[in-house]
TIRO-2110 file (N, C-alpha, C; in Angstrom, 1 decimal):
// TIRO-2110
-14.6, -1.3, -3.4, N, 1, A
-14.5, -1.4, -4.8, CA, 1, A
-13.2, -0.7, -5.2, C, 1, A
-12.5, -1.3, -6.1, N, 2, A
-11.2, -0.7, -6.6, CA, 2, A
-11.4, -0.6, -8.1, C, 2, A
-11.1, 0.6, -8.7, N, 3, A
-11.0, 0.7, -10.1, CA, 3, A
-9.7, 1.4, -10.4, C, 3, A
-9.0, 1.1, -11.5, N, 4, A
-9.4, 0.0, -12.4, CA, 4, A
-9.2, -1.3, -11.8, C, 4, A
-9.7, -2.4, -12.5, N, 5, A
-9.6, -3.7, -12.0, CA, 5, A
-8.1, -4.1, -11.7, C, 5, A
-7.9, -4.8, -10.6, N, 6, A
-6.5, -5.2, -10.2, CA, 6, A
-5.9, -4.2, -9.2, C, 6, A
-6.5, -3.1, -9.0, N, 7, A
-6.0, -2.1, -8.0, CA, 7, A
-5.9, -2.7, -6.6, C, 7, A
-6.8, -3.7, -6.3, N, 8, A
-6.7, -4.3, -5.0, CA, 8, A
-5.4, -5.1, -4.8, C, 8, A
-4.9, -5.6, -5.9, N, 9, A
-3.6, -6.3, -5.8, CA, 9, A
-2.5, -5.4, -5.4, C, 9, A
-2.5, -4.2, -5.8, N, 10, A
-1.5, -3.1, -5.5, CA, 10, A
-1.5, -3.0, -4.0, C, 10, A
-2.7, -2.8, -3.4, N, 11, A
-2.7, -2.6, -1.9, CA, 11, A
-2.2, -3.9, -1.2, C, 11, A
-2.5, -5.0, -1.7, N, 12, A
-2.1, -6.3, -1.1, CA, 12, A
-0.6, -6.4, -1.1, C, 12, A
0.0, -5.9, -2.2, N, 13, A
1.5, -6.0, -2.4, CA, 13, A
2.2, -4.9, -1.6, C, 13, A
1.6, -3.8, -1.3, N, 14, A
2.2, -2.7, -0.6, CA, 14, A
2.0, -2.7, 0.9, C, 14, A
0.8, -3.1, 1.3, N, 15, A
0.4, -3.0, 2.7, CA, 15, A
0.7, -4.3, 3.5, C, 15, A
0.2, -4.3, 4.7, N, 16, A
0.3, -5.4, 5.6, CA, 16, A
-1.1, -5.9, 6.0, C, 16, A
-1.2, -7.2, 6.0, N, 17, A
-2.5, -7.8, 6.4, CA, 17, A
-2.8, -7.5, 7.9, C, 17, A
-4.1, -7.3, 8.2, N, 18, A
-4.5, -7.2, 9.6, CA, 18, A
-5.6, -8.2, 9.7, C, 18, A
-6.0, -8.4, 11.0, N, 19, A
-7.0, -9.5, 11.3, CA, 19, A
-8.4, -9.1, 10.8, C, 19, A
-8.7, -7.8, 10.8, N, 20, A
-10.1, -7.4, 10.4, CA, 20, A
-10.2, -5.9, 10.2, C, 20, A
-11.4, -5.5, 9.8, N, 21, A
-11.6, -4.0, 9.6, CA, 21, A
-11.5, -3.2, 10.9, C, 21, A
-11.6, -3.8, 12.0, N, 22, A
-11.5, -3.0, 13.3, CA, 22, A
-10.2, -3.2, 14.0, C, 22, A
-9.3, -3.9, 13.3, N, 23, A
-7.9, -4.2, 13.9, CA, 23, A
-7.1, -2.9, 13.8, C, 23, A
-6.3, -2.6, 14.8, N, 24, A
-5.4, -1.5, 14.7, CA, 24, A
-4.4, -1.6, 13.6, C, 24, A
-3.8, -0.6, 13.1, N, 25, A
-2.8, -0.7, 12.1, CA, 25, A
-1.5, -1.3, 12.7, C, 25, A
-0.7, -1.9, 12.0, N, 26, A
0.5, -2.5, 12.5, CA, 26, A
1.5, -1.3, 13.0, C, 26, A
2.2, -1.6, 14.0, N, 27, A
3.2, -0.6, 14.5, CA, 27, A
4.5, -0.8, 13.7, C, 27, A
4.8, 0.1, 12.9, N, 28, A
6.0, 0.0, 12.0, CA, 28, A
7.0, 1.0, 12.4, C, 28, A
8.3, 0.6, 12.3, N, 29, A
9.4, 1.5, 12.5, CA, 29, A
9.5, 2.5, 11.4, C, 29, A
10.3, 3.5, 11.6, N, 30, A
10.5, 4.5, 10.5, CA, 30, A
11.1, 3.8, 9.2, C, 30, A
12.0, 2.9, 9.4, N, 31, A
12.5, 2.1, 8.3, CA, 31, A
11.5, 1.3, 7.6, C, 31, A
10.6, 0.7, 8.3, N, 32, A
9.6, -0.1, 7.7, CA, 32, A
8.6, 0.8, 7.0, C, 32, A
8.3, 1.9, 7.5, N, 33, A
7.4, 2.9, 6.8, CA, 33, A
8.0, 3.3, 5.5, C, 33, A
9.3, 3.6, 5.6, N, 34, A
10.0, 4.1, 4.4, CA, 34, A
10.1, 2.9, 3.3, C, 34, A
10.2, 1.7, 3.7, N, 35, A
10.2, 0.6, 2.8, CA, 35, A
8.9, 0.5, 2.1, C, 35, A
7.8, 0.6, 2.9, N, 36, A
6.4, 0.6, 2.3, CA, 36, A
6.2, 1.7, 1.3, C, 36, A
6.7, 2.9, 1.6, N, 37, A
6.6, 4.0, 0.6, CA, 37, A
7.4, 3.7, -0.6, C, 37, A
8.6, 3.2, -0.5, N, 38, A
9.4, 2.9, -1.6, CA, 38, A
8.8, 1.8, -2.5, C, 38, A
8.2, 0.8, -1.8, N, 39, A
7.5, -0.3, -2.5, CA, 39, A
6.3, 0.3, -3.3, C, 39, A
5.5, 1.1, -2.6, N, 40, A
4.4, 1.7, -3.3, CA, 40, A
4.8, 2.5, -4.5, C, 40, A
5.8, 3.3, -4.4, N, 41, A
6.3, 4.1, -5.5, CA, 41, A
6.8, 3.2, -6.7, C, 41, A
7.5, 2.1, -6.3, N, 42, A
8.1, 1.2, -7.3, CA, 42, A
7.0, 0.5, -8.1, C, 42, A
5.9, 0.2, -7.4, N, 43, A
4.8, -0.5, -8.1, CA, 43, A
3.7, 0.3, -8.7, C, 43, A
3.8, 1.6, -8.5, N, 44, A
2.7, 2.5, -8.9, CA, 44, A
2.4, 2.5, -10.4, C, 44, A
3.5, 2.5, -11.2, N, 45, A
3.2, 2.5, -12.7, CA, 45, A
2.6, 1.2, -13.1, C, 45, A
3.0, 0.1, -12.5, N, 46, A
2.5, -1.2, -12.9, CA, 46, A
1.0, -1.3, -12.7, C, 46, A
0.5, -0.6, -11.7, N, 47, A
-0.9, -0.6, -11.3, CA, 47, A
-1.6, 0.7, -11.7, C, 47, A
-1.0, 1.5, -12.6, N, 48, A
-1.6, 2.7, -13.0, CA, 48, A
-2.0, 3.6, -11.9, C, 48, A
-1.2, 3.7, -10.9, N, 49, A
-1.5, 4.6, -9.7, CA, 49, A
-0.5, 5.8, -9.7, C, 49, A
-1.0, 6.8, -9.2, N, 50, A
-0.2, 8.0, -9.1, CA, 50, A
-0.1, 8.4, -7.6, C, 50, A
1.1, 8.6, -7.1, N, 51, A
1.3, 9.0, -5.7, CA, 51, A
1.4, 10.5, -5.6, C, 51, A
0.5, 11.1, -4.8, N, 52, A
0.6, 12.6, -4.6, CA, 52, A
1.1, 12.9, -3.3, C, 52, A
2.2, 13.6, -3.2, N, 53, A
2.9, 13.9, -2.0, CA, 53, A
2.6, 15.4, -1.6, C, 53, A
2.2, 15.6, -0.4, N, 54, A
1.9, 17.0, 0.0, CA, 54, A
3.1, 17.9, 0.0, C, 54, A
END
């Protein structure tokens, strides 16, 4: 369940599809990981998300 509604689209736009819930995560280069973080940050406001960095 994702709340607010539409939050699931955020994850679809930021992440990478896998074959199923038991599939391993994709192996990403450092550059690919940085691109995903940048994309997540750029889309956060549109989806009312807040990124908390340790």
